[in-house]
N, CA, C and O atoms as a Tinker XYZ file with bonds, in Angstrom:
   436  protein
     1  N    -57.923000  -20.691000  -34.372000    73     2
     2  CA   -58.870000  -19.682000  -33.942000    64     1     3
     3  C    -58.152000  -18.344000  -33.868000    63     2     4     5
     4  O    -56.972000  -18.286000  -33.524000    81     3
     5  N    -58.855000  -17.283000  -34.185000    73     3     6
     6  CA   -58.277000  -15.948000  -34.151000    64     5     7
     7  C    -58.109000  -15.485000  -32.718000    63     6     8     9
     8  O    -58.932000  -15.775000  -31.851000    81     7
     9  N    -57.028000  -14.761000  -32.488000    73     7    10
    10  CA   -56.755000  -14.225000  -31.166000    64     9    11
    11  C    -57.404000  -12.849000  -31.061000    63    10    12    13
    12  O    -56.979000  -11.927000  -31.757000    81    11
    13  N    -58.422000  -12.680000  -30.212000    73    11    14
    14  CA   -59.102000  -11.389000  -30.109000    64    13    15
    15  C    -58.227000  -10.307000  -29.491000    63    14    16    17
    16  O    -58.580000   -9.129000  -29.549000    81    15
    17  N    -57.095000  -10.679000  -28.901000    73    15    18
    18  CA   -56.219000   -9.707000  -28.265000    64    17    19
    19  C    -55.190000   -9.115000  -29.229000    63    18    20    21
    20  O    -54.446000   -8.209000  -28.853000    81    19
    21  N    -55.137000   -9.613000  -30.462000    73    19    22
    22  CA   -54.200000   -9.070000  -31.440000    64    21    23
    23  C    -54.606000   -7.648000  -31.812000    63    22    24    25
    24  O    -55.792000   -7.367000  -31.986000    81    23
    25  N    -53.634000   -6.754000  -31.932000    73    23    26
    26  CA   -53.971000   -5.421000  -32.446000    64    25    27
    27  C    -54.523000   -5.559000  -33.864000    63    26    28    29
    28  O    -54.215000   -6.518000  -34.571000    81    27
    29  N    -55.332000   -4.602000  -34.263000    73    27    30
    30  CA   -56.004000   -4.662000  -35.565000    64    29    31
    31  C    -55.029000   -4.856000  -36.722000    63    30    32    33
    32  O    -55.293000   -5.653000  -37.622000    81    31
    33  N    -53.904000   -4.138000  -36.710000    73    31    34
    34  CA   -52.948000   -4.264000  -37.813000    64    33    35
    35  C    -52.313000   -5.655000  -37.841000    63    34    36    37
    36  O    -52.047000   -6.190000  -38.917000    81    35
    37  N    -52.072000   -6.235000  -36.681000    73    35    38
    38  CA   -51.502000   -7.587000  -36.636000    64    37    39
    39  C    -52.512000   -8.621000  -37.117000    63    38    40    41
    40  O    -52.152000   -9.584000  -37.795000    81    39
    41  N    -53.764000   -8.418000  -36.767000    73    39    42
    42  CA   -54.828000   -9.311000  -37.237000    64    41    43
    43  C    -54.927000   -9.222000  -38.763000    63    42    44    45
    44  O    -55.048000  -10.242000  -39.441000    81    43
    45  N    -54.874000   -8.016000  -39.290000    73    43    46
    46  CA   -54.924000   -7.812000  -40.732000    64    45    47
    47  C    -53.746000   -8.521000  -41.402000    63    46    48    49
    48  O    -53.928000   -9.204000  -42.409000    81    47
    49  N    -52.551000   -8.365000  -40.853000    73    47    50
    50  CA   -51.371000   -9.019000  -41.418000    64    49    51
    51  C    -51.507000  -10.534000  -41.376000    63    50    52    53
    52  O    -51.149000  -11.221000  -42.332000    81    51
    53  N    -52.022000  -11.053000  -40.270000    73    51    54
    54  CA   -52.106000  -12.510000  -40.128000    64    53    55
    55  C    -53.135000  -13.125000  -41.070000    63    54    56    57
    56  O    -53.052000  -14.312000  -41.383000    81    55
    57  N    -54.088000  -12.345000  -41.520000    73    55    58
    58  CA   -55.104000  -12.856000  -42.439000    64    57    59
    59  C    -54.829000  -12.513000  -43.892000    63    58    60    61
    60  O    -54.915000  -13.376000  -44.766000    81    59
    61  N    -54.502000  -11.269000  -44.148000    73    59    62
    62  CA   -54.412000  -10.800000  -45.517000    64    61    63
    63  C    -53.158000  -11.278000  -46.236000    63    62    64    65
    64  O    -53.225000  -11.665000  -47.403000    81    63
    65  N    -52.018000  -11.257000  -45.559000    73    63    66
    66  CA   -50.781000  -11.668000  -46.232000    64    65    67
    67  C    -50.850000  -13.110000  -46.732000    63    66    68    69
    68  O    -50.507000  -13.364000  -47.887000    81    67
    69  N    -51.285000  -14.063000  -45.898000    73    67    70
    70  CA   -51.401000  -15.434000  -46.417000    64    69    71
    71  C    -52.434000  -15.565000  -47.532000    63    70    72    73
    72  O    -52.257000  -16.368000  -48.448000    81    71
    73  N    -53.499000  -14.791000  -47.464000    73    71    74
    74  CA   -54.517000  -14.842000  -48.511000    64    73    75
    75  C    -53.935000  -14.355000  -49.839000    63    74    76    77
    76  O    -54.155000  -14.973000  -50.880000    81    75
    77  N    -53.198000  -13.256000  -49.800000    73    75    78
    78  CA   -52.572000  -12.743000  -51.016000    64    77    79
    79  C    -51.538000  -13.725000  -51.553000    63    78    80    81
    80  O    -51.423000  -13.914000  -52.764000    81    79
    81  N    -50.782000  -14.354000  -50.643000    73    79    82
    82  CA   -49.811000  -15.367000  -51.063000    64    81    83
    83  C    -50.514000  -16.528000  -51.760000    63    82    84    85
    84  O    -50.027000  -17.036000  -52.770000    81    83
    85  N    -51.655000  -16.948000  -51.223000    73    83    86
    86  CA   -52.420000  -18.038000  -51.841000    64    85    87
    87  C    -52.924000  -17.649000  -53.227000    63    86    88    89
    88  O    -52.843000  -18.439000  -54.168000    81    87
    89  N    -53.441000  -16.438000  -53.346000    73    87    90
    90  CA   -53.880000  -15.978000  -54.664000    64    89    91
    91  C    -52.720000  -16.025000  -55.658000    63    90    92    93
    92  O    -52.877000  -16.505000  -56.780000    81    91
    93  N    -51.562000  -15.529000  -55.243000    73    91    94
    94  CA   -50.384000  -15.557000  -56.118000    64    93    95
    95  C    -50.043000  -16.978000  -56.539000    63    94    96    97
    96  O    -49.818000  -17.245000  -57.720000    81    95
    97  N    -50.005000  -17.879000  -55.584000    73    95    98
    98  CA   -49.641000  -19.274000  -55.854000    64    97    99
    99  C    -50.597000  -19.898000  -56.877000    63    98   100   101
   100  O    -50.159000  -20.491000  -57.863000    81    99
   101  N    -51.899000  -19.759000  -56.634000    73    99   102
   102  CA   -52.871000  -20.417000  -57.496000    64   101   103
   103  C    -52.987000  -19.753000  -58.861000    63   102   104   105
   104  O    -53.222000  -20.432000  -59.861000    81   103
   105  N    -52.826000  -18.438000  -58.913000    73   103   106
   106  CA   -52.818000  -17.779000  -60.227000    64   105   107
   107  C    -51.576000  -18.187000  -61.018000    63   106   108   109
   108  O    -51.655000  -18.380000  -62.231000    81   107
   109  N    -50.439000  -18.320000  -60.350000    73   107   110
   110  CA   -49.224000  -18.778000  -61.034000    64   109   111
   111  C    -49.419000  -20.185000  -61.604000    63   110   112   113
   112  O    -49.059000  -20.445000  -62.752000    81   111
   113  N    -49.982000  -21.079000  -60.815000    73   111   114
   114  CA   -50.232000  -22.447000  -61.295000    64   113   115
   115  C    -51.205000  -22.455000  -62.470000    63   114   116   117
   116  O    -51.019000  -23.191000  -63.438000    81   115
   117  N    -52.232000  -21.637000  -62.373000    73   115   118
   118  CA   -53.224000  -21.564000  -63.453000    64   117   119
   119  C    -52.594000  -21.036000  -64.727000    63   118   120   121
   120  O    -52.836000  -21.564000  -65.812000    81   119
   121  N    -51.781000  -19.988000  -64.596000    73   119   122
   122  CA   -51.117000  -19.420000  -65.774000    64   121   123
   123  C    -50.199000  -20.451000  -66.417000    63   122   124   125
   124  O    -50.156000  -20.570000  -67.641000    81   123
   125  N    -49.471000  -21.191000  -65.603000    73   123   126
   126  CA   -48.575000  -22.218000  -66.133000    64   125   127
   127  C    -49.359000  -23.269000  -66.917000    63   126   128   129
   128  O    -48.954000  -23.650000  -68.015000    81   127
   129  N    -50.464000  -23.734000  -66.370000    73   127   130
   130  CA   -51.289000  -24.719000  -67.076000    64   129   131
   131  C    -51.780000  -24.152000  -68.408000    63   130   132   133
   132  O    -51.690000  -24.811000  -69.443000    81   131
   133  N    -52.290000  -22.945000  -68.370000    73   131   134
   134  CA   -52.867000  -22.348000  -69.576000    64   133   135
   135  C    -51.812000  -22.010000  -70.622000    63   134   136   137
   136  O    -52.110000  -21.993000  -71.816000    81   135
   137  N    -50.588000  -21.743000  -70.192000    73   135   138
   138  CA   -49.510000  -21.411000  -71.127000    64   137   139
   139  C    -48.834000  -22.649000  -71.713000    63   138   140   141
   140  O    -48.291000  -22.597000  -72.816000    81   139
   141  N    -48.864000  -23.752000  -70.985000    73   139   142
   142  CA   -48.072000  -24.917000  -71.408000    64   141   143
   143  C    -48.891000  -26.078000  -71.947000    63   142   144   145
   144  O    -48.333000  -26.987000  -72.560000    81   143
   145  N    -50.186000  -26.068000  -71.735000    73   143   146
   146  CA   -51.017000  -27.193000  -72.165000    64   145   147
   147  C    -52.073000  -26.727000  -73.156000    63   146   148   149
   148  O    -52.562000  -25.599000  -73.093000    81   147
   149  N    -52.404000  -27.616000  -74.061000    73   147   150
   150  CA   -53.547000  -27.376000  -74.930000    64   149   151
   151  C    -54.743000  -27.993000  -74.230000    63   150   152   153
   152  O    -54.806000  -29.209000  -74.047000    81   151
   153  N    -55.675000  -27.165000  -73.846000    73   151   154
   154  CA   -56.861000  -27.630000  -73.121000    64   153   155
   155  C    -57.888000  -28.032000  -74.181000    63   154   156   157
   156  O    -58.551000  -27.178000  -74.770000    81   155
   157  N    -58.011000  -29.316000  -74.412000    73   155   158
   158  CA   -58.790000  -29.831000  -75.530000    64   157   159
   159  C    -60.268000  -29.521000  -75.509000    63   158   160   161
   160  O    -60.907000  -29.534000  -76.561000    81   159
   161  N    -60.828000  -29.247000  -74.365000    73   159   162
   162  CA   -62.259000  -28.967000  -74.283000    64   161   163
   163  C    -62.558000  -27.470000  -74.337000    63   162   164   165
   164  O    -63.712000  -27.054000  -74.224000    81   163
   165  N    -61.508000  -26.664000  -74.510000    73   163   166
   166  CA   -61.681000  -25.215000  -74.653000    64   165   167
   167  C    -61.188000  -24.808000  -76.038000    63   166   168   169
   168  O    -60.250000  -25.400000  -76.572000    81   167
   169  N    -61.817000  -23.807000  -76.604000    73   167   170
   170  CA   -61.282000  -23.274000  -77.857000    64   169   171
   171  C    -60.018000  -22.477000  -77.521000    63   170   172   173
   172  O    -59.793000  -22.098000  -76.371000    81   171
   173  N    -59.215000  -22.237000  -78.529000    73   171   174
   174  CA   -58.019000  -21.426000  -78.319000    64   173   175
   175  C    -58.366000  -20.050000  -77.789000    63   174   176   177
   176  O    -57.651000  -19.492000  -76.957000    81   175
   177  N    -59.474000  -19.505000  -78.280000    73   175   178
   178  CA   -59.925000  -18.188000  -77.827000    64   177   179
   179  C    -60.332000  -18.218000  -76.344000    63   178   180   181
   180  O    -59.997000  -17.309000  -75.585000    81   179
   181  N    -61.046000  -19.257000  -75.949000    73   179   182
   182  CA   -61.446000  -19.376000  -74.541000    64   181   183
   183  C    -60.221000  -19.499000  -73.636000    63   182   184   185
   184  O    -60.155000  -18.875000  -72.576000    81   183
   185  N    -59.259000  -20.306000  -74.062000    73   183   186
   186  CA   -58.050000  -20.502000  -73.274000    64   185   187
   187  C    -57.260000  -19.197000  -73.175000    63   186   188   189
   188  O    -56.770000  -18.845000  -72.102000    81   187
   189  N    -57.140000  -18.490000  -74.281000    73   187   190
   190  CA   -56.432000  -17.199000  -74.294000    64   189   191
   191  C    -57.129000  -16.173000  -73.411000    63   190   192   193
   192  O    -56.478000  -15.409000  -72.698000    81   191
   193  N    -58.448000  -16.162000  -73.466000    73   191   194
   194  CA   -59.216000  -15.232000  -72.644000    64   193   195
   195  C    -59.003000  -15.517000  -71.156000    63   194   196   197
   196  O    -58.781000  -14.598000  -70.368000    81   195
   197  N    -59.072000  -16.783000  -70.783000    73   195   198
   198  CA   -58.871000  -17.152000  -69.388000    64   197   199
   199  C    -57.455000  -16.790000  -68.947000    63   198   200   201
   200  O    -57.261000  -16.264000  -67.851000    81   199
   201  N    -56.475000  -17.066000  -69.787000    73   199   202
   202  CA   -55.094000  -16.715000  -69.461000    64   201   203
   203  C    -54.948000  -15.207000  -69.281000    63   202   204   205
   204  O    -54.272000  -14.761000  -68.354000    81   203
   205  N    -55.562000  -14.430000  -70.140000    73   203   206
   206  CA   -55.480000  -12.965000  -70.025000    64   205   207
   207  C    -56.103000  -12.487000  -68.717000    63   206   208   209
   208  O    -55.578000  -11.581000  -68.069000    81   207
   209  N    -57.218000  -13.094000  -68.331000    73   207   210
   210  CA   -57.854000  -12.711000  -67.066000    64   209   211
   211  C    -57.002000  -13.105000  -65.871000    63   210   212   213
   212  O    -56.937000  -12.378000  -64.880000    81   211
   213  N    -56.349000  -14.257000  -65.966000    73   211   214
   214  CA   -55.452000  -14.699000  -64.895000    64   213   215
   215  C    -54.260000  -13.746000  -64.781000    63   214   216   217
   216  O    -53.883000  -13.355000  -63.676000    81   215
   217  N    -53.676000  -13.376000  -65.901000    73   215   218
   218  CA   -52.530000  -12.466000  -65.889000    64   217   219
   219  C    -52.918000  -11.092000  -65.322000    63   218   220   221
   220  O    -52.141000  -10.480000  -64.589000    81   219
   221  N    -54.111000  -10.615000  -65.662000    73   219   222
   222  CA   -54.599000   -9.351000  -65.109000    64   221   223
   223  C    -54.749000   -9.465000  -63.593000    63   222   224   225
   224  O    -54.342000   -8.568000  -62.855000    81   223
   225  N    -55.328000  -10.561000  -63.136000    73   223   226
   226  CA   -55.506000  -10.770000  -61.700000    64   225   227
   227  C    -54.153000  -10.876000  -60.994000    63   226   228   229
   228  O    -53.995000  -10.368000  -59.883000    81   227
   229  N    -53.174000  -11.533000  -61.629000    73   227   230
   230  CA   -51.834000  -11.613000  -61.048000    64   229   231
   231  C    -51.262000  -10.217000  -60.820000    63   230   232   233
   232  O    -50.691000   -9.944000  -59.765000    81   231
   233  N    -51.411000   -9.344000  -61.795000    73   231   234
   234  CA   -50.914000   -7.971000  -61.654000    64   233   235
   235  C    -51.637000   -7.245000  -60.525000    63   234   236   237
   236  O    -51.016000   -6.506000  -59.760000    81   235
   237  N    -52.931000   -7.451000  -60.423000    73   235   238
   238  CA   -53.704000   -6.802000  -59.362000    64   237   239
   239  C    -53.282000   -7.301000  -57.986000    63   238   240   241
   240  O    -53.131000   -6.511000  -57.054000    81   239
   241  N    -53.091000   -8.613000  -57.858000    73   239   242
   242  CA   -52.672000   -9.178000  -56.573000    64   241   243
   243  C    -51.286000   -8.666000  -56.197000    63   242   244   245
   244  O    -51.045000   -8.300000  -55.047000    81   243
   245  N    -50.385000   -8.640000  -57.157000    73   243   246
   246  CA   -49.032000   -8.145000  -56.864000    64   245   247
   247  C    -49.051000   -6.672000  -56.459000    63   246   248   249
   248  O    -48.306000   -6.258000  -55.571000    81   247
   249  N    -49.900000   -5.891000  -57.109000    73   247   250
   250  CA   -50.030000   -4.479000  -56.736000    64   249   251
   251  C    -50.579000   -4.346000  -55.315000    63   250   252   253
   252  O    -50.106000   -3.520000  -54.534000    81   251
   253  N    -51.574000   -5.160000  -54.990000    73   251   254
   254  CA   -52.132000   -5.136000  -53.636000    64   253   255
   255  C    -51.080000   -5.547000  -52.611000    63   254   256   257
   256  O    -50.995000   -4.955000  -51.535000    81   255
   257  N    -50.281000   -6.558000  -52.939000    73   255   258
   258  CA   -49.216000   -6.989000  -52.031000    64   257   259
   259  C    -48.187000   -5.884000  -51.840000    63   258   260   261
   260  O    -47.738000   -5.642000  -50.719000    81   259
   261  N    -47.813000   -5.217000  -52.917000    73   259   262
   262  CA   -46.826000   -4.139000  -52.825000    64   261   263
   263  C    -47.356000   -3.010000  -51.949000    63   262   264   265
   264  O    -46.622000   -2.475000  -51.118000    81   263
   265  N    -48.609000   -2.647000  -52.125000    73   263   266
   266  CA   -49.219000   -1.606000  -51.307000    64   265   267
   267  C    -49.292000   -2.037000  -49.849000    63   266   268   269
   268  O    -49.003000   -1.255000  -48.944000    81   267
   269  N    -49.676000   -3.269000  -49.636000    73   267   270
   270  CA   -49.778000   -3.805000  -48.279000    64   269   271
   271  C    -48.411000   -3.767000  -47.593000    63   270   272   273
   272  O    -48.308000   -3.368000  -46.433000    81   271
   273  N    -47.372000   -4.179000  -48.302000    73   271   274
   274  CA   -46.026000   -4.175000  -47.737000    64   273   275
   275  C    -45.488000   -2.760000  -47.555000    63   274   276   277
   276  O    -44.829000   -2.473000  -46.556000    81   275
   277  N    -45.760000   -1.885000  -48.499000    73   275   278
   278  CA   -45.264000   -0.506000  -48.421000    64   277   279
   279  C    -45.861000    0.255000  -47.243000    63   278   280   281
   280  O    -45.241000    1.173000  -46.706000    81   279
   281  N    -47.062000   -0.134000  -46.849000    73   279   282
   282  CA   -47.717000    0.543000  -45.723000    64   281   283
   283  C    -47.529000   -0.213000  -44.412000    63   282   284   285
   284  O    -48.139000    0.125000  -43.397000    81   283
   285  N    -46.689000   -1.228000  -44.443000    73   283   286
   286  CA   -46.473000   -2.006000  -43.224000    64   285   287
   287  C    -47.701000   -2.760000  -42.771000    63   286   288   289
   288  O    -47.896000   -2.992000  -41.578000    81   287
   289  N    -48.522000   -3.139000  -43.719000    73   287   290
   290  CA   -49.719000   -3.914000  -43.391000    64   289   291
   291  C    -50.839000   -3.074000  -42.807000    63   290   292   293
   292  O    -51.706000   -3.593000  -42.103000    81   291
   293  N    -50.828000   -1.791000  -43.093000    73   291   294
   294  CA   -51.824000   -0.883000  -42.518000    64   293   295
   295  C    -53.059000   -0.686000  -43.400000    63   294   296   297
   296  O    -53.989000    0.019000  -43.008000    81   295
   297  N    -53.077000   -1.294000  -44.574000    73   295   298
   298  CA   -54.239000   -1.146000  -45.448000    64   297   299
   299  C    -54.864000   -2.506000  -45.710000    63   298   300   301
   300  O    -54.170000   -3.520000  -45.779000    81   299
   301  N    -56.146000   -2.516000  -45.850000    73   299   302
   302  CA   -56.860000   -3.732000  -46.172000    64   301   303
   303  C    -57.283000   -3.721000  -47.628000    63   302   304   305
   304  O    -56.930000   -2.818000  -48.387000    81   303
   305  N    -58.039000   -4.728000  -48.005000    73   303   306
   306  CA   -58.554000   -4.828000  -49.362000    64   305   307
   307  C    -60.048000   -5.089000  -49.262000    63   306   308   309
   308  O    -60.498000   -5.962000  -48.520000    81   307
   309  N    -60.793000   -4.321000  -50.015000    73   307   310
   310  CA   -62.246000   -4.471000  -50.024000    64   309   311
   311  C    -62.633000   -5.854000  -50.548000    63   310   312   313
   312  O    -61.980000   -6.397000  -51.439000    81   311
   313  N    -63.686000   -6.407000  -49.990000    73   311   314
   314  CA   -64.159000   -7.707000  -50.478000    64   313   315
   315  C    -64.640000   -7.615000  -51.923000    63   314   316   317
   316  O    -64.665000   -8.620000  -52.634000    81   315
   317  N    -65.020000   -6.421000  -52.358000    73   315   318
   318  CA   -65.441000   -6.261000  -53.754000    64   317   319
   319  C    -64.262000   -6.474000  -54.706000    63   318   320   321
   320  O    -64.462000   -6.741000  -55.891000    81   319
   321  N    -63.048000   -6.358000  -54.197000    73   319   322
   322  CA   -61.846000   -6.643000  -54.977000    64   321   323
   323  C    -61.502000   -8.126000  -54.873000    63   322   324   325
   324  O    -61.124000   -8.750000  -55.864000    81   323
   325  N    -61.633000   -8.683000  -53.689000    73   323   326
   326  CA   -61.263000  -10.083000  -53.452000    64   325   327
   327  C    -62.193000  -11.073000  -54.138000    63   326   328   329
   328  O    -61.737000  -12.105000  -54.632000    81   327
   329  N    -63.475000  -10.780000  -54.179000    73   327   330
   330  CA   -64.437000  -11.750000  -54.707000    64   329   331
   331  C    -64.224000  -12.080000  -56.185000    63   330   332   333
   332  O    -64.326000  -13.254000  -56.543000    81   331
   333  N    -63.934000  -11.119000  -57.060000    73   331   334
   334  CA   -63.656000  -11.508000  -58.451000    64   333   335
   335  C    -62.425000  -12.409000  -58.563000    63   334   336   337
   336  O    -62.395000  -13.310000  -59.402000    81   335
   337  N    -61.416000  -12.177000  -57.732000    73   335   338
   338  CA   -60.245000  -13.061000  -57.748000    64   337   339
   339  C    -60.655000  -14.469000  -57.327000    63   338   340   341
   340  O    -60.224000  -15.459000  -57.919000    81   339
   341  N    -61.482000  -14.540000  -56.311000    73   339   342
   342  CA   -61.936000  -15.843000  -55.825000    64   341   343
   343  C    -62.757000  -16.561000  -56.902000    63   342   344   345
   344  O    -62.578000  -17.759000  -57.119000    81   343
   345  N    -63.648000  -15.842000  -57.569000    73   343   346
   346  CA   -64.460000  -16.453000  -58.638000    64   345   347
   347  C    -63.565000  -16.929000  -59.792000    63   346   348   349
   348  O    -63.791000  -17.998000  -60.359000    81   347
   349  N    -62.554000  -16.131000  -60.130000    73   347   350
   350  CA   -61.643000  -16.522000  -61.203000    64   349   351
   351  C    -60.862000  -17.773000  -60.811000    63   350   352   353
   352  O    -60.669000  -18.667000  -61.635000    81   351
   353  N    -60.417000  -17.841000  -59.571000    73   351   354
   354  CA   -59.715000  -19.053000  -59.130000    64   353   355
   355  C    -60.632000  -20.265000  -59.164000    63   354   356   357
   356  O    -60.207000  -21.352000  -59.555000    81   355
   357  N    -61.865000  -20.094000  -58.766000    73   355   358
   358  CA   -62.811000  -21.214000  -58.818000    64   357   359
   359  C    -62.968000  -21.690000  -60.260000    63   358   360   361
   360  O    -63.029000  -22.893000  -60.511000    81   359
   361  N    -63.033000  -20.763000  -61.200000    73   359   362
   362  CA   -63.118000  -21.123000  -62.615000    64   361   363
   363  C    -61.858000  -21.879000  -63.050000    63   362   364   365
   364  O    -61.942000  -22.881000  -63.759000    81   363
   365  N    -60.699000  -21.392000  -62.623000    73   363   366
   366  CA   -59.433000  -22.060000  -62.972000    64   365   367
   367  C    -59.364000  -23.461000  -62.372000    63   366   368   369
   368  O    -58.908000  -24.396000  -63.029000    81   367
   369  N    -59.816000  -23.607000  -61.128000    73   367   370
   370  CA   -59.803000  -24.928000  -60.492000    64   369   371
   371  C    -60.711000  -25.894000  -61.246000    63   370   372   373
   372  O    -60.375000  -27.068000  -61.401000    81   371
   373  N    -61.856000  -25.408000  -61.714000    73   371   374
   374  CA   -62.762000  -26.258000  -62.489000    64   373   375
   375  C    -62.110000  -26.695000  -63.798000    63   374   376   377
   376  O    -62.212000  -27.859000  -64.187000    81   375
   377  N    -61.445000  -25.772000  -64.470000    73   375   378
   378  CA   -60.754000  -26.109000  -65.715000    64   377   379
   379  C    -59.649000  -27.119000  -65.432000    63   378   380   381
   380  O    -59.488000  -28.087000  -66.176000    81   379
   381  N    -58.898000  -26.905000  -64.374000    73   379   382
   382  CA   -57.808000  -27.812000  -64.025000    64   381   383
   383  C    -58.321000  -29.211000  -63.703000    63   382   384   385
   384  O    -57.758000  -30.203000  -64.165000    81   383
   385  N    -59.380000  -29.290000  -62.918000    73   383   386
   386  CA   -59.945000  -30.597000  -62.570000    64   385   387
   387  C    -60.480000  -31.300000  -63.815000    63   386   388   389
   388  O    -60.271000  -32.499000  -63.999000    81   387
   389  N    -61.157000  -30.558000  -64.650000    73   387   390
   390  CA   -61.692000  -31.150000  -65.888000    64   389   391
   391  C    -60.547000  -31.584000  -66.802000    63   390   392   393
   392  O    -60.622000  -32.635000  -67.439000    81   391
   393  N    -59.492000  -30.775000  -66.866000    73   391   394
   394  CA   -58.334000  -31.122000  -67.691000    64   393   395
   395  C    -57.699000  -32.422000  -67.203000    63   394   396   397
   396  O    -57.366000  -33.288000  -68.013000    81   395
   397  N    -57.528000  -32.568000  -65.893000    73   395   398
   398  CA   -56.940000  -33.801000  -65.350000    64   397   399
   399  C    -57.804000  -35.006000  -65.709000    63   398   400   401
   400  O    -57.287000  -36.049000  -66.109000    81   399
   401  N    -59.116000  -34.859000  -65.564000    73   399   402
   402  CA   -60.032000  -35.957000  -65.897000    64   401   403
   403  C    -59.986000  -36.249000  -67.387000    63   402   404   405
   404  O    -59.898000  -37.409000  -67.789000    81   403
   405  N    -60.043000  -35.220000  -68.200000    73   403   406
   406  CA   -60.014000  -35.364000  -69.659000    64   405   407
   407  C    -58.693000  -35.963000  -70.099000    63   406   408   409
   408  O    -58.667000  -36.863000  -70.939000    81   407
   409  N    -57.597000  -35.472000  -69.542000    73   407   410
   410  CA   -56.258000  -35.916000  -69.922000    64   409   411
   411  C    -56.018000  -37.373000  -69.504000    63   410   412   413
   412  O    -55.393000  -38.136000  -70.240000    81   411
   413  N    -56.513000  -37.755000  -68.324000    73   411   414
   414  CA   -56.290000  -39.132000  -67.850000    64   413   415
   415  C    -57.123000  -40.140000  -68.640000    63   414   416   417
   416  O    -56.813000  -41.331000  -68.635000    81   415
   417  N    -58.171000  -39.681000  -69.315000    73   415   418
   418  CA   -59.016000  -40.582000  -70.097000    64   417   419
   419  C    -58.564000  -40.767000  -71.537000    63   418   420   421
   420  O    -59.128000  -41.572000  -72.277000    81   419
   421  N    -57.536000  -40.010000  -71.928000    73   419   422
   422  CA   -57.039000  -40.136000  -73.313000    64   421   423
   423  C    -56.287000  -41.445000  -73.481000    63   422   424   425
   424  O    -55.594000  -41.878000  -72.560000    81   423
   425  N    -56.409000  -42.086000  -74.641000    73   423   426
   426  CA   -55.659000  -43.328000  -74.878000    64   425   427
   427  C    -54.145000  -43.080000  -74.770000    63   426   428   429
   428  O    -53.634000  -42.043000  -75.193000    81   427
   429  N    -53.461000  -44.048000  -74.201000    73   427   430
   430  CA   -52.021000  -43.948000  -74.061000    64   429   431
   431  C    -51.584000  -43.234000  -72.801000    63   430   432   433
   432  O    -50.390000  -43.018000  -72.591000    81   431
   433  N    -52.525000  -42.872000  -71.971000    73   431   434
   434  CA   -52.189000  -42.177000  -70.709000    64   433   435
   435  C    -52.355000  -43.098000  -69.545000    63   434   436
   436  O    -52.120000  -42.699000  -68.404000    81   435
């Protein structure tokens, strides 16, 4: 539960920093999957497009983290920025789950 007695900047740090770290972690995992595996149910173009969007989001998240750290956690991020990252991660999670199911059903696996 959130502590209502935390100063606003501390509350922002306690919420935003872990969220940005999570975005970084999941975008890194998604990029690794898309760079190292052939996703059989996606065309090469679809896979490349998704990878490009993930790489763009990684740069945006890192920029937001750098700004957040440079200001000592004094700036927030608009939800209009966060929501596209969240939607992209949801898309990546769907691809990953489908890939695991598809990959585990292949003969010899």
